[in-house]
C-alpha positions as a printed Julia matrix, in Angstrom:
192×3 Matrix{Float64}:
 58.25  62.5   148.77
 56.05  59.87  150.81
 53.04  57.84  150.23
 50.54  60.47  151.77
 51.64  63.16  149.87
 51.86  61.15  146.7
 48.19  60.04  147.27
 46.94  63.51  148.1
 48.31  64.44  144.84
 46.89  62.12  143.09
 43.73  61.92  140.82
 43.46  58.45  139.87
 45.27  56.07  141.95
 45.86  52.12  140.62
 45.69  49.92  143.86
 47.46  46.52  143.46
 47.25  43.91  146.3
 48.67  40.38  146.56
 48.11  37.68  149.35
 50.4   39.66  152.5
 47.07  41.87  152.4
 45.13  39.18  153.61
 47.16  37.71  155.97
 46.31  40.05  158.63
 42.61  38.7   157.97
 43.78  35.26  159.18
 43.74  33.85  155.33
 46.71  31.85  154.34
 49.01  32.89  151.64
 49.49  29.75  148.67
 53.45  30.05  148.06
 54.74  31.55  151.37
 57.17  29.9   154.09
 54.24  28.54  155.94
 51.97  28.4   152.55
 49.19  26.15  151.53
 51.31  24.52  148.82
 53.41  23.09  151.43
 50.46  21.27  152.78
 48.49  19.63  149.29
 49.17  20.2   145.99
 46.89  22.22  143.4
 44.41  20.54  141.23
 45.45  21.62  137.72
 42.13  23.07  135.88
 42.77  20.3   133.15
 42.81  17.31  135.77
 39.73  18.69  137.29
 37.63  18.97  133.86
 38.77  15.41  133.17
 38.97  13.49  136.23
 36.55  12.46  138.74
 39.1   11.57  141.84
 40.82  15.49  140.53
 37.34  16.91  141.42
 36.83  15.67  144.63
 40.51  16.25  145.77
 39.56  19.92  144.27
 36.45  19.93  146.7
 38.01  18.7   149.33
 40.56  21.31  149.1
 37.93  24.01  148.89
 36.05  23.01  151.63
 39.44  22.61  154.4
 39.92  26.35  153.37
 36.11  27.55  152.5
 35.75  28.31  156.67
 38.68  30.98  156.7
 37.48  32.44  153.38
 33.5   32.83  154.85
 34.81  33.72  158.3
 37.14  36.65  157.13
 36.77  40.1   157.65
 38.79  42.89  155.72
 41.8   44.03  157.53
 43.09  48.17  158.22
 44.44  47.85  154.46
 40.79  46.66  152.55
 39.62  49.31  154.82
 42.02  51.93  153.55
 41.58  51.26  149.81
 37.81  51.67  150.04
 37.99  54.92  152.09
 40.4   55.99  148.86
 37.59  55.27  146.77
 35.2   56.82  148.98
 37.91  59.85  148.77
 37.35  60.19  144.9
 40.5   59.05  144.71
 40.66  55.3   143.69
 40.84  54.26  139.64
 40.97  50.54  140.51
 41.61  47.83  142.59
 43.79  44.85  140.65
 44.06  42.33  143.56
 45.39  38.59  143.12
 43.57  37.53  145.93
 40.73  35.32  145.98
 39.11  36.08  149.55
 36.76  38.47  148.68
 37.47  41.2   151.45
 38.26  44.22  149.28
 34.26  43.69  148.25
 33.45  42.95  151.85
 35.15  46.47  152.73
 33.33  48.12  150.74
 35.11  48.51  147.03
 32.61  49.14  144.34
 32.75  46.33  141.55
 32.83  48.39  138.9
 36.12  49.23  140.18
 37.31  45.9   141.66
 39.45  43.55  139.4
 40.12  40.49  140.89
 42.8   38.92  138.62
 42.4   35.1   140.12
 38.47  35.06  140.31
 36.5   34.8   143.7
 36.11  32.18  146.64
 32.89  34.06  147.54
 31.22  32.8   144.07
 30.81  28.97  142.89
 30.64  28.91  139.05
 29.61  26.12  136.09
 32.27  25.78  134.08
 29.66  24.8   131.53
 26.97  28.43  131.59
 29.19  29.92  133.74
 25.98  30.47  135.72
 27.54  31.26  139.59
 25.9   30.74  142.61
 26.44  31.03  146.72
 29.13  28.52  147.87
 27.44  27.66  151.25
 24.74  24.81  149.78
 27.2   23.26  147.4
 30.35  22.79  150.06
 27.46  21.16  152.06
 26.1   19.24  149.29
 30.27  17.96  149.23
 30.49  17.18  152.6
 27.27  15.72  153.07
 27.83  13.39  149.73
 31.35  13.41  148.96
 30.13  13.95  145.45
 31.31  17.29  143.39
 28.46  19.28  142.72
 26.57  19.56  139.43
 25.23  22.74  138.1
 21.14  22.26  136.85
 22.92  22.57  133.17
 25.32  19.06  134.15
 28.3   21.4   133.9
 31.33  20.92  136.7
 30.94  23.14  139.54
 33.95  25.11  141.06
 34.73  28.12  142.68
 34.94  31.32  140.59
 38.65  31.17  140.62
 41.49  30.72  138.16
 42.58  27.29  138.85
 46.35  26.42  137.6
 46.38  26.14  133.95
 43.06  28.2   133.63
 43.43  31.26  131.28
 42.72  34.07  133.36
 39.81  35.97  132.29
 40.46  38.43  129.45
 37.58  41.16  130.65
 39.59  41.28  133.51
 42.91  41.66  131.89
 41.3   44.85  129.75
 39.53  46.43  132.52
 43.36  45.97  134.66
 45.23  47.79  131.72
 42.76  50.38  130.64
 43.36  51.47  134.19
 47.02  51.33  134.46
 46.81  53.28  131.14
 44.8   55.86  133.21
 46.51  55.96  136.14
 48.62  59.02  137.45
 49.79  56.91  140.73
 50.48  52.96  141.39
 50.78  51.59  144.87
 51.77  47.93  144.84
 50.28  46.61  148.13
 52.1   42.97  149.26
 52.74  42.74  152.54
 49.86  43.26  155.59
 50.33  46.89  156.8
 49.56  50.52  155.24
């Protein structure tokens, strides 16, 4: 049976996406042969929280990558998944991607679990308030000082850093969707 027929027959499709889905939108993957890891090592969450130098390195890396995330457009894969939702077939999208492209393609936040968070927002590590990234990147570029929240907490992209726990609520939503799905589609490459 082919994928089209499986999708026609399904009522509750769970779609899982990985990095290859967004490379067609100009987002580099992290671990691939030409991945970001070859150029820069990640800043671990514990280091970010305990070291001013690590926070500077983190913000420097994020500032370098931000234009590609900010300017990326959803590709045919993101749009096809949003079309599944419009057709009443989509139970949930669970993505490892932090690029926000599923949202931009029209996937409803109630049907989206960004298991590694999103670069589309900045989050305070103390009060958990979220905000637009642009002013924070501008501040860092102008001052070379990592921005702080109005509460005094450290700000970072609303992503899960290496060494940081996944969000329990996201894990629960993903698990519930998997339990109810009658079809699971894993899309890890760049084409449908």
